[in-house]
N, C-alpha and C positions, 0 to 999 in steps of 0.2 A: 570428507564431507562433514560439515558441522551437523550437530543434532537437529538444529532449526531448519537447515536446508533439507535434511532427510524427512523431517516432519512435513515440510511443504510438499515435497514430491509424493509422499504417502497420502497426504490430504487431497492432492489433485487426482490421484489414481482412484482414491476411495469415492470421492464425490463426482468424478468425472467433470470437474469445474476448474476454470482458471481464474474465478472471480474472487476479488477482495471487496468486502462490503464495509462502507464507511459509517462509523458511529460518531455523530457530530451533533451535540445538544445545542440547538439554537432555534430562535423563533422561525427563521426562514425554512428550516427543515423539519419543523415539528409536525407530527401527524395530527390531522384535523380533529378537533374535539378534545384535545389534550391541553392542559395549561402550560404555559411557557415558564415553568419554574423547575426547580431541581427534581421534585416528585414527578412532575409531568414528563420531564426528559428521561428519567429513570424508566418510567413505564413504557415510553416509546422505544428506548434502547432494548428493553426486555422483548417487546413485541417484534422488532426487527430481527433479533437473534433467533427467536422462536420461529419466525417465518422462513428464515434463510438457512437454518441448521440443516446440514446435509446437502446444501445446494451451492456452498462456497468454500473455498480452500483456505481462506484467510478473512480476517476482520482487521480493519485499521482504525484505531483511536486517533482522532485529531486532538493533540494535547492542548492546543491553544483554546479550543472551544470549551474544554473542561476547566482550564485554569482561569479563564475569563469570568468564571462563576465564583471565584474566590475559594476559601477554604472548603466550603461545601462541594464545589465542583471537583476539586482534588479528591476528596472522598468519594464522590460519585464515580470518578474515573476508575478507582480501585474496585468499587463494587461492579461496575460494568465489565472490568477486565475478568472478574469472576464468573461472569454470565457466558463467556465465550467458551465453546467446547474445547476440551483439553487436546484433542487430536487434530486441531487446525492451527495455522499461524496467527499469532496476534502481533500486529504491527503497531508500534507507538510512532506516530508521525510527529516528531518533535523538532526535526531539522536543527539539532544541537551542534555547536562547535565552540571550542575555546581552547586556550593554552592547556598544556597536559594536565596540570593539577586540577583545573575546573572541569576538563573534559572527563577525568576519572570520576568526579562526583555526579556529573550528568549520566554517565554510564551506570553508576551504581544506583542512581535513582529510578532509571528506566529498566535495566536488566536485572537489578537486585530488588528493590522495594516493589516496583510494578510487576515484576516478572514477565516482561515482554519478551517474545521470542525474537523480535526484530525491531530496529530503530532507524529512522531516517536521519542522516547526518550531513551537514554542509562541509565539503572537504577543502574549501578555498583557504583555510589557514595552514594546510599542509599536513604531513604525516603525523606530527606529534599531536595534532589535535583529533586525529582519527584513530590512531593506534590504541588509545584506552578503550575504544568500543570494540576493535578487532581483537583485542586481548581476551575478550569473552568468546573463546573459541568454540563454544557450543551454540552460539547465537549467529544471526544473519543481519549484517549492517548494510543498509542501502544508502549509497552515497548519491547526492544530488548531482546528476550528470547534464541532462538536458530537460528542464522543467517545462510544464505545459503552458505557462503563462506567457503573455507577450513580452514581459521584462526579460526573458531568457536572451533576447536579441541584444541586450545592452552588454552583457559580459560573456555568456556561455556559447553563443553562436560565432561572434567575431574571433577570427584566428583559430577556429576549430578548438577552442578551449575545452569543449565537451569530449573531444577525442583524447586530448591530453589526460583529462580526468579518468577516462575509461582505461587508458594505458596504465596509469598510476594504480588504479583499482586492481587491475590484474596483477600487477607487480606486488602490491601490498597483500593481497589475498594469498599469493604464493602456494596456490593449489589447495588451500585449507577449506574452502567452501564457506568462508565467513563474510563474503562481500558480495553485494549486489549493487545495481545501479537504478536510479529513478530516471526513466526515459519517457517523456510525454508523448502522447498519441497525436498531438497537434502538429508535429513535424516529422511525419513518417519518411520523408525523403532523406533524412539524416540518420534514421534508425539503423539502416543497413551497415553503414560505416562504423557506428558505435558497436554493433554486434561483431563486426570483424575485429575491432580493436579489443573487445573485452572477452572474446572466447565464449564458452558456454555459460557464463555468469548470469544469474537470474536477473531479470529486469522487473521492476515495479512500474506499472504503466498507468499514470493518471491522464485525465483529459479526454476521456470518452464521454459520450452522452452530451451534457449541457455545454461543455466546452468546445464541442464539434470535432474531436479527434476522429480520425479515420481507423475503424476497427480492422477492416480488411487489409488496408495498406500497411498498417503497423504489424499485423500478424505475419504478413508476407515478408517484410523487411527485417523484422527484429527476432523472428524465432531462430532457434538454434538449428532445428531441422523439422520436416514435416511431422516426425513422430515425437519430437521433444521440443515444445514451444519455448521453454525457458522463460515464460512470462507469467506475471501476475497482473491481471487486468482490473483496475480499480473503478468502482461505481458508488456513488453516494445518492444523489438525487434521482438517479435513474431507476432505482427500485422502490422509491417511495410512492404512496398513493397520490393520485392527481388531486389537485385542490377541488374541494367540494365533493369528493368521493365519500359516500356514506355507507359503503359496503364494509364488511369485516376487513380491518386493516391487515391482519395476518394473511388473509387469503389474497388481498390485493397485491401486498408485497411479494408473496410466494409466486404469484402468476407473473409478475414483472421479472423476478429473478430467474424463474424457469425460461422466460422469453429471452433474456440476455444469454443464458446458457445455450439455448437453441441457436441464437444468432451467431454466437461464437463457434459452435460446432460446424455451422453451415459455412462460415468464413474460412475455417480450417480445411474443410473438404474442398472447398472451391479453389483454394490456393495450394492444394497438395501437389 
């Protein structure tokens, strides 16, 4: 088992949570009353981490949102990374992929400079584009398998390409615990077959909340067992204060995060 996978399991046990919390600086997700600039986004990220600390097993930085802000955004990403508690998983959602020499630089940037515990990677260029990430055998690399967006139907769904990716991921992992899969909650009817192909490998599950994915169906289909879910359930908008909410944002975010944890616990109990 990789150190990152061990960290994830310890964090899930300590917090009692399967949640990954999104950290995405942009106007659409900004907390009301805060400016839409680097300083305002940094304040928002700090409030989100403060509100959810101890209630989540992971945080996911969407690298594109930070990079879109230019040099200041990249610097902000590193500062936000430092805000994340050391005992939970930090996922850099970058969806990187390239030939081996370039992939090694991507891996170094995210696993080295940023010190992420986990990175999302597009596997469609094959093993040589993925191995530079898996070579960091203390980390956990999530390969895009069946994403939550409508466009997954263009390539990932036809001919069961997602199942081939799951099978290859299991082969490339070779029992090291360095590989996981991104499996969206918007197609729970396919999650069971992916679990069968991938064994106990962890799944990062986007698509809940605003994208309409089914929590209960995904939990039932994609879990390893009733006692071992093998899942990290991601939310971003779902824990943010409602538009126009003038209450303390920390309390509002904390209440929504607790509500998600309660909903997940209830779904796990119902499907046991």
